[in-house]
DSSP file (Angstrom, degrees, kcal/mol; ACC not computed):
  #  RESIDUE AA STRUCTURE BP1 BP2  ACC     N-H-->O    O-->H-N    N-H-->O    O-->H-N    TCO  KAPPA ALPHA  PHI   PSI    X-CA   Y-CA   Z-CA
    1    1 A M              0   0    0      0, 0.0     2,-0.4     0, 0.0     9,-0.2   0.000 360.0 360.0 360.0 147.8 -183.2  -75.6   75.8
    2    2 A K  E     -A    9   0A   0      7,-2.6     7,-3.3     2,-0.0     2,-0.4  -0.967 360.0-122.4-123.3 134.1 -183.5  -79.3   75.8
    3    3 A K  E     -A    8   0A   0     -2,-0.4     2,-0.4     5,-0.2     5,-0.3  -0.605  28.5-179.5 -76.9 130.8 -181.7  -81.6   78.2
    4    4 A H  E >   -A    7   0A   0      3,-3.8     3,-1.8    -2,-0.4     2,-0.3  -0.912  61.1 -52.9-132.1 103.7 -179.6  -84.2   76.4
    5    5 A G  T 3  S-     0   0    0     -2,-0.4    -2,-0.0     1,-0.3     0, 0.0  -0.524 122.2 -16.9  66.5-125.0 -177.9  -86.6   78.7
    6    6 A N  T 3  S+     0   0    0     -2,-0.3     2,-0.3    -3,-0.1    -1,-0.3   0.309 131.0  55.5 -96.0   8.2 -175.9  -84.6   81.3
    7    7 A H  E <  S-A    4   0A   0     -3,-1.8    -3,-3.8    -5,-0.0     2,-0.3  -0.880  77.3-114.3-137.7 168.9 -176.0  -81.3   79.3
    8    8 A Y  E     -A    3   0A   0     -2,-0.3     2,-0.5    -5,-0.3    -5,-0.2  -0.806  19.4-150.9-106.7 145.8 -178.5  -78.9   77.7
    9    9 A I  E     -A    2   0A   0     -7,-3.3    -7,-2.6    -2,-0.3     2,-1.1  -0.966   9.4-146.9-117.8 126.2 -178.8  -78.2   74.0
   10   10 A N     >  -     0   0    0     -2,-0.5     4,-2.4    -9,-0.2     5,-0.2  -0.792  18.5-169.1 -87.0  97.9 -180.0  -74.9   72.6
   11   11 A E  H  > S+     0   0    0     -2,-1.1     4,-2.5     1,-0.2    -1,-0.2   0.839  80.3  53.9 -63.5 -35.6 -181.8  -76.3   69.5
   12   12 A E  H  > S+     0   0    0      2,-0.2     4,-2.2     1,-0.2    -1,-0.2   0.925 111.2  45.1 -65.5 -43.4 -182.4  -72.9   67.9
   13   13 A E  H  > S+     0   0    0      2,-0.2     4,-2.5     1,-0.2    -2,-0.2   0.903 112.1  52.8 -65.7 -40.5 -178.7  -72.1   68.1
   14   14 A L  H  X S+     0   0    0     -4,-2.4     4,-2.1     1,-0.2    -2,-0.2   0.924 109.3  49.2 -59.7 -45.0 -177.8  -75.5   66.8
   15   15 A E  H  X S+     0   0    0     -4,-2.5     4,-2.6     1,-0.2    -2,-0.2   0.897 110.7  50.6 -61.7 -41.8 -180.1  -75.1   63.8
   16   16 A R  H  X S+     0   0    0     -4,-2.2     4,-2.1     1,-0.2     6,-0.2   0.917 110.7  48.4 -63.0 -43.4 -178.6  -71.7   63.0
   17   17 A R  H  <>S+     0   0    0     -4,-2.5     5,-2.1     2,-0.2     6,-1.0   0.869 112.5  48.3 -67.5 -36.1 -175.1  -73.0   63.1
   18   18 A I  H ><5S+     0   0    0     -4,-2.1     3,-1.3    -5,-0.2    -2,-0.2   0.930 110.7  51.4 -66.4 -45.2 -176.0  -76.0   60.9
   19   19 A A  H 3<5S+     0   0    0     -4,-2.6    -2,-0.2     1,-0.3    -1,-0.2   0.855 108.9  50.8 -61.3 -36.0 -177.7  -73.6   58.4
   20   20 A R  T 3<5S-     0   0    0     -4,-2.1    -1,-0.3    -5,-0.2    -2,-0.2   0.539 115.3-118.1 -78.9  -5.7 -174.6  -71.4   58.3
   21   21 A G  T < 5S+     0   0    0     -3,-1.3    -3,-0.2    -4,-0.3    -2,-0.1   0.630  78.5 126.5  80.2  13.0 -172.5  -74.5   57.6
   22   22 A E  S   <S+     0   0    0     -5,-2.1     2,-0.3    -6,-0.2    -4,-0.2   0.844  78.0  15.2 -72.1 -33.2 -170.5  -74.0   60.8
   23   23 A I  S    S-     0   0    0     -6,-1.0    -2,-0.2    -9,-0.1    -1,-0.2  -0.973  76.4-120.7-138.9 154.5 -171.2  -77.6   61.9
   24   24 A E        -     0   0    0     -2,-0.3    -6,-0.1     1,-0.1     3,-0.0  -0.698  26.4-124.9 -89.1 147.0 -172.6  -80.7   60.3
   25   25 A P  S    S+     0   0    0      0, 0.0     2,-0.3     0, 0.0    -1,-0.1   0.812  90.7   6.3 -65.0 -28.7 -175.7  -82.1   61.9
   26   26 A V  S    S-     0   0    0      2,-0.0     2,-0.6    -3,-0.0    51,-0.0  -0.955  80.7-105.8-145.2 164.0 -174.0  -85.5   62.4
   27   27 A F        -     0   0    0     -2,-0.3     0, 0.0    -3,-0.0     0, 0.0  -0.847  31.1-177.1 -95.1 122.9 -170.6  -87.0   62.1
   28   28 A V        -     0   0    0     -2,-0.6     4,-0.1     4,-0.0    -2,-0.0  -0.985  33.0-116.4-116.2 119.7 -170.2  -89.3   59.1
   29   29 A P    >   -     0   0    0      0, 0.0     3,-1.6     0, 0.0    -2,-0.0  -0.201  18.6-123.0 -55.0 143.7 -166.7  -90.9   58.9
   30   30 A K  T 3  S+     0   0    0      1,-0.3    87,-0.1    86,-0.0    86,-0.1   0.812 113.5  42.5 -57.3 -30.0 -164.7  -89.9   55.9
   31   31 A L  T 3  S+     0   0    0     85,-0.1    -1,-0.3    86,-0.1     3,-0.1  -0.271  83.4 149.2-114.0  46.0 -164.4  -93.6   55.0
   32   32 A A    <   -     0   0    0     -3,-1.6    85,-0.1     1,-0.1    -4,-0.0  -0.241  57.8 -82.4 -67.3 165.6 -168.0  -94.7   55.8
   33   33 A S     >  -     0   0    0      1,-0.1     4,-2.5     4,-0.0     5,-0.2  -0.269  39.0-110.5 -66.2 159.3 -169.4  -97.6   53.8
   34   34 A L  H  > S+     0   0    0      1,-0.2     4,-2.2     2,-0.2     5,-0.2   0.898 120.2  52.7 -57.2 -40.7 -170.9  -96.8   50.4
   35   35 A S  H  > S+     0   0    0      1,-0.2     4,-2.7     2,-0.2    -1,-0.2   0.932 110.0  46.3 -61.8 -47.1 -174.3  -97.5   51.8
   36   36 A D  H  > S+     0   0    0      2,-0.2     4,-2.5     1,-0.2    -1,-0.2   0.868 110.0  54.8 -65.9 -36.2 -173.9  -95.1   54.7
   37   37 A I  H  X S+     0   0    0     -4,-2.5     4,-1.9     2,-0.2    -1,-0.2   0.950 113.5  41.3 -60.0 -49.3 -172.5  -92.4   52.4
   38   38 A A  H  X S+     0   0    0     -4,-2.2     4,-2.5     2,-0.2     5,-0.2   0.917 113.9  51.8 -66.7 -44.0 -175.6  -92.6   50.2
   39   39 A K  H  X S+     0   0    0     -4,-2.7     4,-2.5     1,-0.2     5,-0.2   0.912 109.1  50.7 -61.2 -42.4 -178.1  -92.9   53.0
   40   40 A Y  H  X S+     0   0    0     -4,-2.5     4,-2.6     1,-0.2    -1,-0.2   0.925 111.3  48.2 -60.3 -44.5 -176.6  -89.8   54.7
   41   41 A Q  H  X S+     0   0    0     -4,-1.9     4,-1.8     2,-0.2    -2,-0.2   0.899 112.5  47.5 -66.3 -40.7 -176.9  -87.8   51.5
   42   42 A Y  H  X S+     0   0    0     -4,-2.5     4,-1.6     2,-0.2    -1,-0.2   0.921 113.7  48.1 -65.5 -42.9 -180.5  -88.8   50.8
   43   43 A C  H  X S+     0   0    0     -4,-2.5     4,-2.2    -5,-0.2    -2,-0.2   0.914 109.3  53.8 -61.2 -43.1 -181.5  -88.1   54.4
   44   44 A N  H  X S+     0   0    0     -4,-2.6     4,-2.8     1,-0.2    -1,-0.2   0.857 103.2  57.1 -61.9 -36.2 -179.7  -84.7   54.2
   45   45 A L  H  X S+     0   0    0     -4,-1.8     4,-2.3     2,-0.2    -1,-0.2   0.916 108.6  46.5 -59.8 -43.0 -181.7  -83.8   51.1
   46   46 A I  H  X S+     0   0    0     -4,-1.6     4,-2.2     2,-0.2    -2,-0.2   0.916 113.6  47.5 -67.0 -43.3 -185.0  -84.4   53.0
   47   47 A I  H  X S+     0   0    0     -4,-2.2     4,-2.3     2,-0.2    -2,-0.2   0.899 112.0  50.1 -66.5 -40.2 -183.8  -82.4   56.0
   48   48 A K  H  X S+     0   0    0     -4,-2.8     4,-3.1     2,-0.2     5,-0.2   0.909 109.2  52.0 -63.4 -42.0 -182.6  -79.5   53.7
   49   49 A F  H  X S+     0   0    0     -4,-2.3     4,-1.4    -5,-0.2    -2,-0.2   0.918 109.3  50.3 -59.7 -43.7 -185.9  -79.5   51.9
   50   50 A K  H  <>S+     0   0    0     -4,-2.2     5,-2.6     1,-0.2    -2,-0.2   0.936 115.0  42.7 -59.4 -48.0 -187.7  -79.2   55.3
   51   51 A K  H ><5S+     0   0    0     -4,-2.3     3,-1.5     1,-0.2    -2,-0.2   0.923 111.6  53.2 -66.7 -45.2 -185.5  -76.3   56.4
   52   52 A D  H 3<5S+     0   0    0     -4,-3.1    -1,-0.2     1,-0.3    -2,-0.2   0.771 116.6  39.9 -62.2 -25.9 -185.6  -74.5   53.1
   53   53 A N  T 3<5S-     0   0    0     -4,-1.4    -1,-0.3    -5,-0.2    -2,-0.2   0.233 107.8-121.0-109.8  12.6 -189.4  -74.6   53.1
   54   54 A N  T < 5 +     0   0    0     -3,-1.5    -3,-0.2     1,-0.2     2,-0.2   0.879  59.1 155.6  49.7  45.4 -189.9  -73.8   56.8
   55   55 A L      < -     0   0    0     -5,-2.6     2,-0.3    -6,-0.2    -1,-0.2  -0.544  39.1-125.7 -96.7 165.0 -191.8  -77.1   57.2
   56   56 A K    >>  -     0   0    0     -2,-0.2     4,-1.7     1,-0.1     3,-0.7  -0.679  28.7-107.3-103.2 162.8 -192.3  -79.1   60.3
   57   57 A Q  H 3> S+     0   0    0     -2,-0.3     4,-2.9     1,-0.3     5,-0.2   0.889 121.0  56.9 -56.4 -39.1 -191.4  -82.8   60.7
   58   58 A K  H 3> S+     0   0    0      1,-0.2     4,-2.1     2,-0.2    -1,-0.3   0.833 102.2  55.8 -65.4 -30.0 -195.1  -83.6   60.7
   59   59 A D  H <> S+     0   0    0     -3,-0.7     4,-1.8     2,-0.2    -1,-0.2   0.929 111.6  42.8 -64.4 -44.5 -195.5  -81.9   57.3
   60   60 A I  H  X S+     0   0    0     -4,-1.7     4,-2.4     2,-0.2    -2,-0.2   0.918 111.0  56.2 -66.4 -43.1 -192.8  -84.2   55.9
   61   61 A A  H  X>S+     0   0    0     -4,-2.9     5,-2.4     1,-0.2     4,-0.7   0.902 108.7  47.4 -56.1 -42.8 -194.2  -87.2   57.7
   62   62 A Q  H  <5S+     0   0    0     -4,-2.1     3,-0.3     3,-0.2    -1,-0.2   0.896 111.5  50.6 -66.2 -40.1 -197.6  -86.6   56.0
   63   63 A Q  H  <5S+     0   0    0     -4,-1.8    -2,-0.2     1,-0.2    -1,-0.2   0.860 121.8  30.7 -68.7 -36.0 -196.0  -86.2   52.5
   64   64 A I  H  <5S-     0   0    0     -4,-2.4    -1,-0.2    -5,-0.1    -2,-0.2   0.296 110.7-115.1-109.2   9.9 -194.0  -89.3   52.6
   65   65 A D  T  <5 +     0   0    0     -4,-0.7     2,-0.3    -3,-0.3    -3,-0.2   0.942  60.1 149.3  60.3  56.0 -196.3  -91.4   54.8
   66   66 A L      < -     0   0    0     -5,-2.4    -1,-0.2    -8,-0.1     2,-0.1  -0.882  42.6-124.9-114.0 150.1 -194.2  -91.9   57.9
   67   67 A N     >  -     0   0    0     -2,-0.3     4,-2.5     1,-0.1     5,-0.3  -0.386  36.9 -96.2 -84.0 173.4 -195.4  -92.2   61.5
   68   68 A K  H  > S+     0   0    0      1,-0.2     4,-1.8     2,-0.2     5,-0.1   0.874 123.6  49.5 -59.0 -41.6 -194.1  -89.9   64.3
   69   69 A S  H  > S+     0   0    0      2,-0.2     4,-1.9     1,-0.2    -1,-0.2   0.918 112.2  47.5 -65.0 -44.1 -191.5  -92.4   65.4
   70   70 A E  H  > S+     0   0    0      1,-0.2     4,-2.4     2,-0.2    -2,-0.2   0.913 111.7  48.9 -65.6 -43.0 -190.1  -93.0   61.9
   71   71 A V  H  X S+     0   0    0     -4,-2.5     4,-2.4     1,-0.2    -1,-0.2   0.868 109.1  53.9 -67.5 -33.7 -189.9  -89.3   61.1
   72   72 A S  H  X S+     0   0    0     -4,-1.8     4,-0.7    -5,-0.3    -1,-0.2   0.911 109.9  47.4 -64.2 -41.5 -188.1  -88.6   64.3
   73   73 A K  H ><>S+     0   0    0     -4,-1.9     5,-2.7     1,-0.2     3,-0.6   0.897 110.8  52.4 -65.2 -40.5 -185.6  -91.3   63.5
   74   74 A L  H ><5S+     0   0    0     -4,-2.4     3,-1.4     1,-0.2    -2,-0.2   0.930 110.5  46.7 -60.7 -46.3 -185.1  -89.8   60.0
   75   75 A F  H 3<5S+     0   0    0     -4,-2.4    -1,-0.2     1,-0.3    -2,-0.2   0.530 110.5  52.7 -79.8  -4.7 -184.5  -86.3   61.3
   76   76 A S  T <<5S-     0   0    0     -4,-0.7    -1,-0.3    -3,-0.6    -2,-0.2   0.154 114.8-115.8-109.6  17.1 -182.0  -87.5   63.9
   77   77 A Y  T < 5 +     0   0    0     -3,-1.4     2,-2.0     1,-0.2    -3,-0.2   0.822  54.1 162.1  56.5  37.3 -180.0  -89.4   61.2
   78   78 A Q    > < +     0   0    0     -5,-2.7     3,-1.7     1,-0.2    -1,-0.2  -0.570  11.5 171.9 -82.9  76.4 -180.7  -92.9   62.6
   79   79 A L  G >   +     0   0    0     -2,-2.0     3,-1.6     1,-0.3    -1,-0.2   0.689  62.0  71.0 -68.8 -22.5 -179.7  -94.3   59.3
   80   80 A K  G 3  S+     0   0    0      1,-0.3    -1,-0.3    -3,-0.2    -2,-0.1   0.739  90.6  64.9 -65.3 -19.7 -179.7  -97.9   60.3
   81   81 A E  G <  S+     0   0    0     -3,-1.7     2,-0.4    -8,-0.1    -1,-0.3   0.606 103.1  51.6 -76.7 -11.9 -183.5  -97.7   60.5
   82   82 A F  S <  S-     0   0    0     -3,-1.6     2,-0.1    -4,-0.2   -43,-0.0  -0.967  72.9-135.1-133.2 141.4 -183.8  -97.0   56.7
   83   83 A S     >  -     0   0    0     -2,-0.4     4,-2.2     1,-0.1     5,-0.2  -0.481  31.6-112.4 -82.9 162.7 -182.5  -98.7   53.5
   84   84 A Q  H  > S+     0   0    0      1,-0.2     4,-2.8     2,-0.2     5,-0.3   0.932 118.8  52.9 -57.8 -45.9 -181.0  -96.7   50.7
   85   85 A D  H  > S+     0   0    0      1,-0.2     4,-1.8     2,-0.2    -1,-0.2   0.892 108.8  48.7 -59.7 -40.6 -184.0  -97.6   48.5
   86   86 A R  H  > S+     0   0    0      2,-0.2     4,-1.8     1,-0.2    -1,-0.2   0.921 112.3  48.2 -67.2 -42.5 -186.5  -96.4   51.1
   87   87 A L  H  X S+     0   0    0     -4,-2.2     4,-1.9     2,-0.2    -2,-0.2   0.932 113.5  45.5 -64.5 -46.0 -184.6  -93.1   51.6
   88   88 A I  H  X S+     0   0    0     -4,-2.8     4,-2.6     1,-0.2    -1,-0.2   0.839 109.0  59.0 -67.0 -29.3 -184.3  -92.3   47.9
   89   89 A G  H  X S+     0   0    0     -4,-1.8     4,-2.3    -5,-0.3    -1,-0.2   0.891 103.4  51.1 -62.3 -39.6 -188.0  -93.3   47.6
   90   90 A F  H  X S+     0   0    0     -4,-1.8     4,-2.2     2,-0.2    -2,-0.2   0.922 110.2  49.1 -62.1 -43.7 -188.9  -90.6   50.1
   91   91 A V  H  X S+     0   0    0     -4,-1.9     4,-2.4     1,-0.2    -2,-0.2   0.923 110.6  50.8 -61.7 -44.3 -186.9  -88.1   48.0
   92   92 A E  H  X S+     0   0    0     -4,-2.6     4,-2.7     1,-0.2    -1,-0.2   0.900 108.2  52.3 -61.2 -41.5 -188.7  -89.3   44.8
   93   93 A I  H  X S+     0   0    0     -4,-2.3     4,-1.4     1,-0.2    -1,-0.2   0.935 110.2  48.5 -59.6 -46.3 -192.1  -88.9   46.5
   94   94 A L  H  <>S+     0   0    0     -4,-2.2     5,-2.7     1,-0.2     3,-0.2   0.909 112.2  48.5 -62.0 -42.2 -191.3  -85.3   47.5
   95   95 A I  H ><5S+     0   0    0     -4,-2.4     3,-2.0     1,-0.2    -1,-0.2   0.917 108.8  53.3 -64.2 -43.2 -190.1  -84.5   44.0
   96   96 A K  H 3<5S+     0   0    0     -4,-2.7    -1,-0.2     1,-0.3    -2,-0.2   0.774 106.2  54.8 -62.2 -25.6 -193.3  -86.0   42.5
   97   97 A K  T 3<5S-     0   0    0     -4,-1.4    -1,-0.3    -3,-0.2    -2,-0.2   0.278 132.9 -90.6 -91.8  10.5 -195.3  -83.8   44.8
   98   98 A G  T < 5S+     0   0    0     -3,-2.0    -3,-0.2     1,-0.3    -2,-0.1   0.476  71.6 155.1 100.5   3.3 -193.5  -80.7   43.4
   99   99 A A      < -     0   0    0     -5,-2.7     2,-1.1    -6,-0.2    -1,-0.3  -0.394  42.5-134.1 -65.7 138.0 -190.5  -80.4   45.8
  100  100 A K        +     0   0    0     -2,-0.1     2,-0.5   -51,-0.1    -1,-0.1  -0.797  41.9 160.2 -93.6  95.8 -187.5  -78.6   44.3
  101  101 A I        -     0   0    0     -2,-1.1     2,-0.9   -10,-0.1   -55,-0.0  -0.980  34.4-143.2-123.4 127.0 -184.7  -80.9   45.4
  102  102 A D     >  +     0   0    0     -2,-0.5     4,-0.7     1,-0.2     3,-0.4  -0.785  18.1 179.1 -93.6 104.5 -181.3  -80.8   43.7
  103  103 A L  H  >  +     0   0    0     -2,-0.9     4,-2.6     1,-0.2     5,-0.2   0.752  69.3  76.0 -73.9 -24.4 -180.0  -84.4   43.5
  104  104 A S  H  > S+     0   0    0      1,-0.2     4,-2.3     2,-0.2    -1,-0.2   0.864  92.5  51.5 -61.3 -38.0 -176.8  -83.4   41.7
  105  105 A E  H  > S+     0   0    0     -3,-0.4     4,-2.0     2,-0.2    -1,-0.2   0.924 111.9  46.8 -64.5 -43.3 -175.2  -82.0   44.8
  106  106 A A  H  X S+     0   0    0     -4,-0.7     4,-2.4     1,-0.2    -2,-0.2   0.922 112.7  49.5 -64.1 -43.2 -175.9  -85.2   46.8
  107  107 A F  H  X S+     0   0    0     -4,-2.6     4,-2.5     1,-0.2    -1,-0.2   0.881 109.2  52.6 -64.1 -37.5 -174.7  -87.4   43.9
  108  108 A A  H  X S+     0   0    0     -4,-2.3     4,-2.5    -5,-0.2    -1,-0.2   0.903 110.6  47.3 -64.2 -40.8 -171.5  -85.4   43.7
  109  109 A K  H  X S+     0   0    0     -4,-2.0     4,-2.6     2,-0.2     5,-0.2   0.893 111.3  51.2 -67.7 -39.0 -170.8  -85.8   47.4
  110  110 A I  H  X S+     0   0    0     -4,-2.4     4,-2.4     2,-0.2    -2,-0.2   0.932 111.6  47.9 -62.1 -44.8 -171.5  -89.5   47.1
  111  111 A E  H  X S+     0   0    0     -4,-2.5     4,-2.1     2,-0.2    -2,-0.2   0.926 112.0  49.0 -62.0 -45.6 -169.1  -89.8   44.2
  112  112 A K  H  X S+     0   0    0     -4,-2.5     4,-1.6     1,-0.2    -2,-0.2   0.934 115.0  43.2 -61.5 -47.3 -166.4  -87.8   46.1
  113  113 A Q  H  X S+     0   0    0     -4,-2.6     4,-2.2     1,-0.2    -1,-0.2   0.847 111.0  56.2 -69.4 -32.3 -166.6  -89.9   49.2
  114  114 A S  H  X S+     0   0    0     -4,-2.4     4,-2.6    -5,-0.2    -1,-0.2   0.885 104.9  52.4 -65.1 -38.7 -166.8  -93.1   47.2
  115  115 A K  H  X S+     0   0    0     -4,-2.1     4,-2.3     2,-0.2    -1,-0.2   0.900 108.9  49.9 -64.2 -40.3 -163.5  -92.3   45.5
  116  116 A K  H  X S+     0   0    0     -4,-1.6     4,-2.2     2,-0.2    -2,-0.2   0.920 111.6  48.6 -62.8 -43.0 -161.9  -91.8   48.9
  117  117 A L  H  X S+     0   0    0     -4,-2.2     4,-2.7     1,-0.2    -2,-0.2   0.918 109.6  52.2 -63.1 -43.3 -163.3  -95.1   50.1
  118  118 A Q  H  X S+     0   0    0     -4,-2.6     4,-2.6     1,-0.2     5,-0.2   0.921 109.5  49.0 -60.2 -45.2 -162.0  -96.9   47.0
  119  119 A K  H  X S+     0   0    0     -4,-2.3     4,-2.5     1,-0.2    -1,-0.2   0.913 112.1  49.2 -60.6 -42.8 -158.5  -95.5   47.4
  120  120 A K  H  X S+     0   0    0     -4,-2.2     4,-2.6     2,-0.2    -2,-0.2   0.924 112.1  47.5 -63.4 -45.1 -158.5  -96.6   51.1
  121  121 A L  H  X S+     0   0    0     -4,-2.7     4,-2.3     2,-0.2    -2,-0.2   0.902 112.6  49.2 -64.6 -40.6 -159.7 -100.1   50.2
  122  122 A E  H  X S+     0   0    0     -4,-2.6     4,-2.4    -5,-0.2    -1,-0.2   0.900 111.8  49.2 -64.3 -41.0 -157.1 -100.4   47.4
  123  123 A K  H  X S+     0   0    0     -4,-2.5     4,-2.3    -5,-0.2    -2,-0.2   0.929 111.3  49.2 -63.8 -45.3 -154.4  -99.3   49.8
  124  124 A D  H  X S+     0   0    0     -4,-2.6     4,-2.0     1,-0.2    -2,-0.2   0.901 110.8  50.9 -60.2 -41.7 -155.5 -101.8   52.4
  125  125 A F  H  X S+     0   0    0     -4,-2.3     4,-1.9     1,-0.2    -1,-0.2   0.929 109.8  49.2 -62.7 -46.0 -155.5 -104.6   49.9
  126  126 A K  H  X S+     0   0    0     -4,-2.4     4,-0.8     1,-0.2    -1,-0.2   0.895 110.9  50.5 -61.5 -40.8 -152.0 -103.8   48.6
  127  127 A E  H  < S+     0   0    0     -4,-2.3     3,-0.3     1,-0.2    -1,-0.2   0.870 111.8  47.7 -65.7 -36.9 -150.7 -103.7   52.2
  128  128 A R  H  < S+     0   0    0     -4,-2.0    -1,-0.2     1,-0.2    -2,-0.2   0.817 117.1  41.8 -73.4 -30.3 -152.3 -107.1   53.0
  129  129 A T  H  <        0   0    0     -4,-1.9    -1,-0.2     1,-0.2    -2,-0.2   0.445 360.0 360.0 -97.9  -0.7 -151.0 -108.7   49.8
  130  130 A A     <        0   0    0     -4,-0.8    -1,-0.2    -3,-0.3    -2,-0.1   0.468 360.0 360.0 -79.0 360.0 -147.5 -107.2   49.9
């Protein structure tokens, strides 16, 4: 167990629950910005690849040339630290090195969340101009 603030986190149990799909690793608002939607999905691809292949953070860091601090930020979804281009660049590097990563699922999620955002923005615009 690891102390986090005023409480303890059982990291192994947390990983199991994430793997079973019981919980999401982080909260991304349903109406996040387009940039945040894409960044979350690209980050999630890298984390899923790590889990599916029983790799450690340092293995991923070596493959995509990140230092310890950067890889820690990546795996804790500190998305403000990375641009979309940089995150998709990491995914591309992994694929070029033979990683089996399915981009279609991430793109489908980006499209679905983008449509929700578009509807919300259009509704807000209509309300402001009515």
